[in-house]
Each structure stands twice: as structure tokens, then as C-alpha cells.
DOMAR-931894 format. One record per residue: residue in three letters; x, y, z of N, C-alpha, C, CB in turn. Coordinates in steps of 0.001 Angstrom, whole numbers, plus 500000, padded with zeros to 6 digits. Glycine has a CB too. Example, Ala and Ser with C-alpha at 12.3 -4.5 7.8 and 13.67 -1.06 7.14 Angstrom:
BEGIN
R   type      n.x      n.y      n.z     ca.x     ca.y     ca.z      c.x      c.y      c.z     cb.x     cb.y     cb.z
R    ALA   513190   494310   507800   512300   495500   507800   513200   496700   507800   511308   495527   509046
R    SER   512850   497750   507080   513670   498940   507140   512900   500030   507870   514084   499402   505725
***
This chain:
BEGIN
R   type      n.x      n.y      n.z     ca.x     ca.y     ca.z      c.x      c.y      c.z     cb.x     cb.y     cb.z
R    MET   441079   477969   453760   441547   478110   452513   442530   479057   451946   440640   478236   451933
R    LEU   443118   478470   450667   444462   479222   450396   444359   479595   448666   445982   478077   450841
R    ARG   444275   480894   448603   444466   481478   447389   445702   481825   446782   443867   482430   447409
R    ILE   446178   481176   445599   447410   481698   444542   446762   482096   443311   448589   480497   444124
R    ARG   446814   483608   443326   447072   484103   441891   448305   484473   441267   446423   485123   441713
R    GLY   448587   484138   439740   449521   485029   439588   449376   484581   437924   451035   484860   440571
R    GLN   451002   484079   437881   451261   483604   435903   452191   482575   436142   452157   484998   434548
R    ILE   452085   481745   434936   453149   481142   434809   453510   481239   433166   452973   479755   435439
R    GLY   454431   481991   432768   455038   482472   431953   453579   483460   431321   455879   481295   431074
R    GLU   452766   482723   430586   451863   483386   429709   450526   483447   430275   451824   482748   428422
R    TRP   450197   482307   430975   449376   482150   431522   448767   482288   432808   449400   481563   431260
R    PRO   447777   482656   432942   447036   482923   434092   446922   481830   434949   445812   483373   433792
R    VAL   447100   482357   436483   446996   481273   437354   445976   481555   438400   448293   480960   437945
R    ASP   444384   480914   438444   444102   481414   439812   443739   479697   440675   442518   482774   439734
R    LEU   444343   479730   441751   444113   478410   442289   443255   478317   443354   445236   477837   442667
R    THR   442401   478035   443873   441910   478087   445457   442048   476178   445908   439781   478892   445571
R    VAL   442739   476645   447138   442959   474837   447423   442375   475382   449246   445411   473847   447145
R    GLU   441256   474436   449551   440682   474009   450626   441204   473386   451538   439910   473472   450404
R    MET   441756   473408   452381   442635   472760   453912   441914   472886   454865   443997   473455   454473
R    ASP   441448   471861   455876   441055   471747   456787   442206   471999   458213   440437   470608   456515
R    ALA   442011   471886   459343   443028   472096   460342   444084   471082   460067   442478   471986   461789
R    GLU   443689   469625   459918   444388   468501   460063   445372   469157   458272   443137   466694   460203
R    ASP   444938   469563   457644   445620   469498   456241   446912   470547   456867   444473   470200   454641
R    TRP   446302   471744   457414   447400   472657   457979   448321   472242   458810   446948   473628   458607
R    ASP   448271   471246   459630   448914   470314   460668   450473   469780   460453   447998   469050   460727
R    GLN   449423   469028   459011   450358   468088   458579   451600   469027   457551   449419   466800   457698
R    LEU   450986   470075   457066   451614   470908   456293   452506   471300   457156   450893   471887   455677
R    ALA   452091   471786   458588   453267   472893   459149   454506   471590   459641   452523   474159   460893
R    SER   453626   470267   459853   454626   469010   460482   455757   469111   459365   453803   467177   460557
R    ARG   455801   469031   458062   456957   469257   457282   457623   470209   456877   456874   468900   456505
R    LEU   457409   471176   457683   458549   472037   457846   459497   472252   458946   458153   473050   457676
R    SER   460557   472440   458539   461472   472606   459670   461690   474319   460426   462928   472034   459011
R    PRO   461742   474098   461502   461403   475458   461904   462699   476437   461849   460782   475409   463383
R    ASP   463680   476248   461152   464587   476666   460354   464462   477720   459413   464909   475779   459822
R    ARG   463094   476959   458278   462667   477255   457284   461697   478281   457261   462358   476311   456820
R    VAL   460632   478451   458927   459388   478858   458410   459771   480531   458788   457881   478027   459217
R    VAL   459409   481086   458280   459416   482869   458436   458660   483138   458961   459307   483807   457454
R    ARG   458526   483861   460150   457244   484777   460895   457337   486209   460500   457298   484777   462651
R    ALA   456340   486353   460273   456061   487843   459946   455919   488826   461376   454551   487898   459023
R    PRO   457063   490037   461499   456832   490635   462587   455670   491194   463164   457482   491332   462565
R    ALA   455347   491334   464368   454484   491260   465046   453974   493187   465053   455031   490374   466420
R    GLU   452829   493563   464703   452212   495132   464429   452426   495013   466096   450240   495522   463526
R    PRO   453092   496386   466489   452853   496791   467508   451444   497775   467741   454010   497295   467765
R    ARG   451033   497077   469057   449612   498083   469178   449832   499060   470315   448088   497170   469568
R    THR   450618   500596   469595   450498   501268   470311   449944   502384   470017   451310   501298   470739
R    PRO   449663   503946   470813   449218   504832   470317   449426   505527   469155   449253   505320   470951
R    SER   451081   505202   469008   451397   505609   468225   451047   505476   466783   452169   505488   468501
R    ALA   449979   504921   466779   449320   503933   465217   447961   503976   465356   449720   502059   465054
R    PRO   447242   504941   465558   446189   505326   465648   445412   504930   464362   446278   506588   465977
R    ARG   445764   505021   463035   445384   505446   462096   445160   503752   461518   446359   506609   461444
R    SER   446148   502765   461898   445905   501506   461515   444586   501057   462373   447209   500618   461736
R    ASP   444684   501336   463499   443746   500736   464698   442622   501318   464116   444023   501184   466406
R    ALA   442129   502487   463763   441011   503407   462687   440746   502477   461812   441571   504837   461801
R    LEU   441904   502064   460815   441195   501657   459597   440751   500383   459867   442001   501688   458338
R    TRP   441406   499675   460687   440852   498296   461338   439443   498329   461320   441297   498034   462860
R    ASP   439328   499130   462333   437964   499507   462747   436907   499382   461816   437935   500782   463154
R    THR   437157   500065   460876   436451   500456   459462   436423   499680   458720   436874   501380   458735
R    ALA   437413   498526   458779   437171   497295   457760   436497   496603   458490   438334   496467   457172
R    GLN   435985   496462   459651   434902   495311   460263   433793   496068   460470   435295   494513   461719
R    GLN   433856   497563   460652   432522   498152   460628   431999   497650   458738   432704   500219   461066
R    LEU   432467   497451   457991   432063   497510   456599   431469   496233   456167   433205   497854   455721
R    LEU   432286   495344   456681   431974   493668   456518   430384   493419   457550   433689   492511   457374
R    ARG   430561   494102   459127   429854   493786   460235   428486   494678   459551   430641   494289   461854
R    ASP   428404   495612   458613   427125   496845   458116   426439   495815   456486   428239   499118   457455
R    ALA   427455   494934   456161   427314   494203   454858   426792   493110   455512   428624   493928   453896
R    GLY   427056   492418   456726   426696   490929   456754   427377   489973   455967   425424   490754   456404
R    GLN   427392   490127   454963   428278   489063   454085   428849   489300   453022   427693   488073   453683
R    MET   430030   488824   452414   430465   489712   451399   431701   488876   450411   431050   491149   452209
R    GLU   431452   488626   449072   432460   487956   448432   433475   488663   448557   432269   487645   447190
R    GLY   434661   487603   448140   436040   488079   448644   436760   488708   447886   436828   487189   449034
R    PRO   436594   489058   446255   436804   490013   445281   435970   491595   445434   436390   489246   443987
R    ARG   434869   491590   446096   434297   492650   446548   434820   493195   447771   433076   492413   446649
R    LEU   434798   492519   448768   435579   492960   449689   436615   493240   449596   435638   492460   450401
R    LEU   437953   492393   448555   439133   493086   448684   438966   494683   448282   440177   492351   447809
R    ALA   438292   494372   446889   437978   495901   446207   437607   497368   447260   436480   495636   445189
R    GLU   436545   496819   448309   436051   497698   449216   437585   498014   449635   434893   497095   450383
R    LEU   437928   497113   449929   439089   497316   451339   440237   498366   450790   440055   495548   451862
R    GLU   440487   497817   449454   441843   498216   448745   441223   500180   448895   442102   497243   446567
R    ALA   439903   500188   448528   439644   501538   448235   440127   502816   449531   437998   501501   447940
R    LEU   439592   501615   450593   439418   502505   452045   440567   502420   452432   438425   502046   453249
R    ALA   441493   501258   452051   443148   501492   452551   444464   502516   452233   443718   500383   452200
R    GLY   443499   502753   450674   444438   503855   449727   445355   502611   448985   445637   505254   450859
R    GLY   445310   501617   449013   446207   500635   448221   446012   499346   448266   447443   500708   448531
R    VAL   446068   498423   447275   446684   497380   446887   447031   496248   448310   447968   497989   446092
R    ALA   448004   496827   448369   448754   495847   449748   448101   496228   450706   450387   496028   450220
R    ALA   447784   497116   451532   447407   497741   452192   445381   496766   452394   447840   499359   451504
R    GLY   445016   496787   451143   444151   496233   451591   443962   494762   451776   443438   496669   451064
R    LYS   445292   494244   451145   445240   492473   451317   445410   492638   452352   446203   491330   450685
R    ARG   446164   492868   453190   446617   493152   455160   445211   492757   455794   447077   495309   455807
R    LEU   444542   494101   455429   443305   493995   455763   442454   492876   455264   442813   495065   455468
R    LEU   442056   492432   454370   441540   491175   453821   442333   490095   454929   441977   490966   452004
R    VAL   443388   489681   454943   444116   488387   455775   443774   488289   457475   445949   488592   455627
R    ARG   443755   489891   458000   443240   490219   459007   441570   489770   459357   443520   491524   458938
R    LEU   441022   489821   458518   439410   489810   458640   439599   488082   458209   438266   491129   457319
R    ARG   440324   487295   457634   440067   486187   457541   440715   485257   458782   440422   485909   456260
R    HIS   441407   486103   459517   441706   485452   460631   441155   485906   461719   442881   485385   460807
R    CYS   439952   486777   461778   439185   487455   463282   438473   486297   463296   438115   489083   463330
R    GLU   438466   486829   464864   437157   485436   465168   435649   485833   464776   436981   484997   467079
R    GLN   435496   487253   464387   433935   487580   464370   434120   487381   462801   433249   489303   465062
R    VAL   434534   486516   462252   434798   486519   460794   434431   484943   460403   436486   487001   460419
R    HIS   433461   484725   459329   433416   483225   458885   433139   482966   457737   432604   482472   459489
R    MET   434220   482547   457399   434577   482122   455877   434311   480858   455349   435913   482218   455626
R    GLU   432866   480908   454162   432636   479526   453359   432802   479616   452000   431278   478954   453516
R    ALA   433137   478620   451478   433448   478540   449802   432003   478830   449210   434095   476818   449185
R    GLY   432432   480154   448298   431253   480006   447779   431303   479134   446458   430705   481316   447594
R    GLU   430409   479688   445585   430731   479447   444136   431591   479183   443005   430514   479968   443853
R    ASP   432323   481227   443257   432868   481553   442310   434101   481792   443180   432213   482567   441460
R    ALA   433979   482341   444909   434848   483310   445483   434456   482799   446657   434718   484863   445211
R    PRO   435590   483236   448014   435269   482426   448849   434155   483960   449844   436904   481492   449597
R    LEU   433621   483750   450500   432130   484533   450944   432556   484499   452686   430249   483373   450418
R    TYR   433046   485950   452865   433283   486223   454337   432008   486798   454753   434535   487218   454665
R    ILE   431358   485977   455915   430498   486272   456472   430771   487036   457945   429855   485200   456421
R    TRP   430063   488135   458715   430111   488430   459929   429158   488024   461066   430170   489523   459852
R    LYS   429928   487140   461901   429387   486510   462498   429485   487236   464026   429841   485243   462205
R    GLY   430256   487973   464504   430012   488883   465895   430459   488456   466690   428866   489155   466432
***
């Protein structure tokens, strides 16, 4: 699932696009390798214990809740991480975490801890 939020002029935009693995593969096949921008990998070193502790706490938050709607989870993560950008990074990590399953909810995605 891909969520796009922002504005076009004065109009707010909140768009959710559901894509399965085949859709993502098709999209990726149309991108030329020189246009794909990859984020640098985060180093996992002892010099960054706060981020690992923060990640562990984010997982524990969802584990304890069992399931949570995306907007509420994002708000919790932003409060936990101390900022919007850090909260969004944690949400993306949870979205791609093997222990987390996402379902399309009525109004927002539902994050479910499957452990």
C-alpha cells in the first residue's frame, strides 16, 4: 500500500493506492537503473544504541497493542521518537518488518503484530 498526502494548490490530497507484489514488480521494471535512488543503509554499530533501543521500543508498542490503525500508530511513534520525521521512519520500518502485517482498514491501514 502506498499513501500520498500533500496539497495541490489549496486542495488537500490524501490518496491511498493498494499495490500487490506484481504491481510493484511492474513499476520497478519500468524504472531505469540510473533513475532509482537508494537510501543509504543505516549502520548497525554499537555507536548507535539509541536508534536500536528506539526501534525495539517501537516494536514493543505494536506488540503490546496487538494491532493499531496507522494514524494512531504514527502519532505514538512521533511522540516516542520526538519528531515527525523520526516517527515516520519508524512507521516505514514497521511496515516492512517481518513480524508486522498490514491490512487495508475502512479509513486507514491497520498494523497487526503477528510476531
